[in-house]
C-alpha positions in Angstrom: 49.0 40.1 17.8 47.2 41.0 21.0 44.1 38.9 21.9 41.1 40.4 23.6 38.8 38.6 26.0 35.5 39.5 27.7 37.1 38.7 31.1 40.7 38.3 32.3 40.9 36.6 35.7 44.1 37.2 37.6 44.7 34.3 39.9 43.9 30.6 39.5 42.9 29.7 43.1 39.4 28.9 44.2 38.0 32.4 43.7 39.6 32.9 40.3 38.7 29.4 39.0 35.1 29.8 40.2 34.8 33.2 38.6 36.1 31.8 35.3 33.9 28.8 35.4 30.8 30.9 36.1 31.5 33.4 33.4 31.9 30.5 30.9 28.4 29.3 31.8 27.1 32.5 30.2 29.4 32.1 27.1 31.9 34.8 27.9 35.4 34.5 26.6 37.7 34.1 29.6 41.4 33.9 30.2 43.0 33.0 33.6 46.6 34.0 34.3 48.5 32.7 37.3 52.2 33.1 38.2 52.5 29.5 39.4 52.6 26.1 37.7 49.8 23.8 39.0 49.7 21.8 41.2 51.3 24.2 43.6 51.1 24.4 47.4 49.1 27.0 49.2 49.2 27.5 52.9 45.8 26.8 54.3 44.0 24.8 57.0 42.6 22.6 54.1 39.1 22.4 55.7 36.0 22.5 53.5 32.9 23.5 55.4 29.5 22.2 54.4 28.9 25.4 52.6 32.1 25.2 50.6 31.1 21.6 49.6 27.7 23.0 48.4 29.4 25.4 46.1 31.6 22.7 44.7 28.6 20.5 44.2 26.8 23.3 42.4 29.8 23.5 40.0 29.4 19.9 39.1 32.2 18.5 41.2 30.3 16.4 43.7 31.9 13.1 42.7 35.4 14.5 42.7 35.1 16.2 46.0 33.8 13.0 47.6 37.2 11.5 47.1 38.7 13.8 49.8 38.7 12.9 53.5 35.2 13.4 54.9 34.4 15.0 58.2 31.1 14.9 60.0 31.5 17.0 63.1 33.6 19.6 64.8 35.2 18.7 68.1 36.0 21.7 70.3 38.5 22.0 73.2 37.8 25.1 75.2 39.5 23.6 77.2 36.6 21.2 78.1 35.7 18.9 75.2 32.4 19.2 73.3 31.1 18.5 69.8 29.0 20.0 67.1 27.6 18.1 64.2 27.2 19.9 60.9 23.6 21.1 60.8 21.0 19.7 58.5 19.7 22.4 56.1 17.5 21.9 53.1 19.6 21.4 49.9 22.8 21.5 51.8 25.3 18.7 52.8 25.6 17.8 56.4 29.3 17.1 56.2 32.6 18.6 55.1 36.0 17.4 53.8 39.7 18.1 54.3 41.4 18.7 50.9 45.0 19.5 50.3 45.2 22.7 48.3 47.5 21.4 45.5 44.8 18.8 44.7 41.8 21.1 45.3 43.1 24.1 43.4 44.3 22.0 40.4 40.9 20.3 40.3 39.1 23.7 40.2 41.5 25.2 37.6 41.1 22.2 35.3 37.3 22.5 35.7 37.4 26.1 34.5 39.6 25.0 31.6 37.1 22.2 30.7 34.4 24.8 30.7 36.3 26.7 28.0 38.5 29.2 29.8 42.0 29.7 28.5 44.5 29.0 31.2 48.0 30.6 31.2 50.3 29.3 34.0 53.7 30.8 34.8 52.1 34.1 33.7 52.6 36.6 36.5 50.6 39.9 36.4 52.7 43.0 36.8 49.7 45.3 37.0 46.6 46.5 35.3 46.3 48.3 32.0 44.4 51.6 32.1 42.8 53.8 29.6 42.8 57.6 29.7 39.9 57.7 32.1 41.6 55.3 34.6 39.4 52.4 33.7 41.1 49.0 33.8 41.2 47.5 30.3 43.4 44.5 30.8 46.5 43.1 32.5 50.2 43.6 31.8 52.2 40.5 32.4 55.8 40.4 33.5 57.8 40.2 30.3 55.7 42.9 28.7 52.8 40.9 27.2 49.4 42.7 27.3 46.2 40.8 27.9 43.2 43.0 26.9 39.8 42.4 28.4 36.5 44.2 28.8 36.8 43.5 32.5 39.3 42.1 34.9 38.6 40.0 38.0 41.3 40.3 40.5 41.6 37.0 42.4 45.2 37.6 43.1 45.4 37.1 46.8 46.1 38.9 50.0 48.9 40.9 48.5 47.0 41.6 45.3 49.3 43.3 42.7 46.2 44.7 40.9 44.9 46.4 44.1 48.4 47.7 45.1 49.0 49.2 41.6 45.6 51.0 41.8 46.5 52.2 45.3 43.1 51.2 46.6 41.8 51.3 50.1 38.5 50.3 51.7 35.6 52.3 53.0 35.6 49.7 55.9 38.2 49.1 58.5 39.2 45.6 57.4 41.6 43.5 59.4 43.8 40.5 59.1 44.5 37.1 60.7 48.0 35.6 60.9 48.0 31.9 60.4 50.7 29.2 60.3 50.4 25.4 59.6 52.3 22.3 58.8 51.3 18.9 57.4 52.8 15.8 59.1 52.3 12.1 59.8 50.6 11.2 63.1 50.1 7.9 65.0 46.4 8.2 65.4 43.2 7.1 63.6 41.9 9.0 60.6 39.1 10.6 62.5 36.0 12.3 61.0 36.2 15.5 63.0 37.7 19.0 62.6 39.4 19.6 66.0 39.5 23.2 67.3 41.5 24.3 70.3 40.3 27.6 71.7 42.7 28.1 74.6 45.5 29.9 72.8 47.9 31.8 75.1 50.8 34.1 74.4 52.9 35.2 77.4 49.8 34.5 79.6 47.4 36.5 77.4 44.3 34.8 75.9 44.5 35.4 72.1 41.6 36.0 69.7 42.3 32.9 67.7 42.4 29.1 67.8 44.6 26.1 67.0 43.4 23.3 64.8 44.1 19.6 63.9 42.5 18.5 60.7 42.7 15.0 59.3 44.0 14.6 55.8 43.5 10.8 55.7 46.2 8.1 55.2 47.7 8.9 58.6 48.5 12.6 57.9 47.2 15.7 59.6 47.2 19.5 59.1 48.1 21.3 62.3 48.0 25.0 62.6 46.9 28.1 64.5 45.7 31.6 63.7 45.1 34.9 65.6 43.8 38.3 64.5 45.9 41.5 64.6 43.6 43.3 67.0 45.8 41.9 69.8 48.1 44.7 70.8 51.3 42.6 70.9 50.5 40.5 67.8 53.7 41.7 66.1 55.8 40.3 69.0 54.6 36.8 68.3 57.0 34.5 66.5 54.5 32.3 64.7 56.9 29.4 64.1 57.8 29.2 67.8 54.1 29.6 68.7 53.3 26.7 66.5 56.0 24.6 68.2 54.6 25.4 71.6 51.1 24.3 70.4 52.5 21.0 69.0 53.9 20.3 72.5 50.4 20.5 74.1 49.1 17.7 71.8 49.1 14.0 72.8 52.6 12.5 72.9 51.3 9.2 71.6 50.7 10.8 68.3 54.5 10.9 67.8 54.4 14.3 66.0 57.6 15.7 64.5 59.2 18.6 66.3 59.0 22.1 64.9 62.7 21.9 64.0 62.1 18.8 61.9 59.1 20.4 60.3 61.1 23.5 59.4 63.8 21.3 57.9 61.3 19.5 55.7 59.9 22.9 54.6 56.3 22.0 55.5 55.8 25.0 57.8 54.0 27.8 56.0 52.6 31.1 57.3 50.2 33.5 55.6 48.0 36.5 56.1 44.3 36.2 55.8 42.4 39.5 55.1 38.9 39.8 56.6 36.1 42.2 56.8 36.3 43.7 53.3 39.8 45.1 52.8 38.6 46.4 49.4 35.3 48.2 49.4 33.5 49.0 47.1 34.6 45.6 45.7 35.0 47.0 42.2 36.3 50.0 40.3 35.7 50.7 36.6 36.8 47.7 34.7 37.8 45.5 37.7 36.2 43.4 40.4 37.9 42.1 43.5 37.2 38.6 44.9 38.6 36.2 47.5 41.5 37.4 49.5 42.0 40.5 47.4 38.5 41.5 48.6 39.2 40.6 52.2 36.7 37.8 52.1 37.8 35.6 55.0 35.0 34.6 57.4 35.2 37.0 60.5 34.5 34.4 63.1 36.8 31.6 62.0 39.0 32.9 59.1 37.7 30.2 56.8 38.5 31.3 53.4 37.6 28.7 50.8 33.8 28.9 51.0 34.1 32.7 50.8 36.5 32.5 47.9 34.1 30.2 46.0 31.0 32.3 46.8 32.6 35.6 45.9 34.2 34.1 42.7 30.9 32.7 41.5 29.2 36.1 42.2 32.0 38.1 40.5 31.8 35.9 37.3 28.1 36.2 37.1 27.9 39.9 37.9 30.7 40.9 35.6 29.1 39.2 32.6 25.7 40.7 33.4 27.1 44.2 33.8 29.0 43.9 30.5 25.9 42.9 28.7 23.8 45.7 30.2 25.8 48.9 30.4 29.4 48.1 30.1 32.5 47.9 32.3 32.2 51.3 34.1 29.7 50.1 36.8 29.7 46.8 38.7 27.3 48.0 41.4 25.4 44.8 40.9 28.4 42.9 42.4 28.6 45.3 45.4 24.9 44.8 46.1 25.3 41.0 45.9 28.2 41.0 48.4 26.5 43.5 50.7 23.3 41.4 50.8 25.2 38.2 51.4 27.9 39.3 53.9 27.2 42.9 55.0 25.6 42.2 58.4 28.0 39.4 59.2 31.1 41.5 58.4 29.9 44.5 60.3 29.5 42.2 63.4 32.9 40.7 62.7 34.6 44.1 62.6 33.0 45.0 65.9 33.9 41.8 67.7 37.4 41.9 66.2 38.1 45.0 68.2 36.7 43.6 71.4 38.5 40.2 71.1 41.9 41.9 70.9 41.6 42.7 74.6 43.0 39.6 76.4 40.6 40.2 79.3 37.6 40.2 77.0 38.9 37.2 75.1 39.4 35.3 78.4 35.9 36.1 79.6 34.4 35.0 76.4 36.3 31.7 76.5 35.2 31.2 80.1 31.6 31.6 79.2 31.9 29.3 76.2 33.5 26.7 78.4 30.4 26.8 80.6 28.2 24.0 79.4 24.9 25.7 80.5 25.8 29.0 78.8 27.1 27.2 75.7 24.0 25.1 75.3 21.8 28.1 75.6 23.9 29.9 72.9 23.9 27.0 70.5 20.2 26.5 70.9 19.6 30.0 69.8 22.0 29.7 66.9 20.4 26.5 65.7 17.1 28.3 65.5 18.6 30.7 62.9 19.2 30.1 59.2 22.6 28.6 59.7 23.8 26.2 62.3 26.8 27.0 64.5 29.0 24.4 62.9 28.8 26.6 59.7 30.8 29.2 61.5 33.9 27.1 61.7 
């Protein structure tokens, strides 16, 4: 017997779990399918910005999130050293956290389940189900099971099988960042800062990207680096070797493992982070795209968790509203929400992405940022806006 739901969510990460939780607040029947068994690892920097924390608080997870390692500032090496505190904004936290994805994602998935969503783990989506008009009417699982739904929310990642099966492109010229990270012990205090290293060189070229060192607590850290694919020779970069070179620039007294040791322990993970709307419009009849399947990474930093949560919550709310007021053929309300929230930011991101790929431009920009006088002027202007500069990390 085939069961039918109001919403089928493909993917149980932050975007999918947030969408499922939000839809349950309106009483919709929801099923979440994910190919993995939770807890499962997910390559990530593990940093939660203040805005990400605000969404988790909104979902009723303030107490649980406070158990993660708290960070109160961003320390930048450009290569000179300077700091940013998280800005104080009405109704917003002035701090962030560092949370390992196995713990964070399991927390979110269980939260969606506690709200009434049906969770099916080890249930991999093979592709969408379509009616005669081409509208998505559910999900076909590997093994042949059909999950029928009035609408599908595709939160199935950067390599979205739903998007690939529909052969969708984007009206915008989205782009990607390539990132790699490893978790490891370090002989250093559990600091309260997210450390960002902006001087990232490949064969003498300044790259549009940065390295990071994020504290996980209990003497462990997450170290990684990322760069966007606007750099002409990005495909020539061996990310693992590059990470090894970055590790060698960090203080020797930390006693970090070598890249060879990290590879042997299988803690090195690389991934692709789509940015700048790689699916636009963010819906087709019967389906909405969210998180990495939408290309929701923050253009300036690649931060993905806050964007996943924001787009997931919006997708869940907009899907239920559209189904109640016209049906699954038109989710323009979701496109309007995303355009209003991110449109201007992502247009700027696509523009600067092209510029930053030129090593000369990237080097000039870094030199300006490393100038304290110019930097203070820039940060003063940013702090006068609606969002402080630390939010952009």
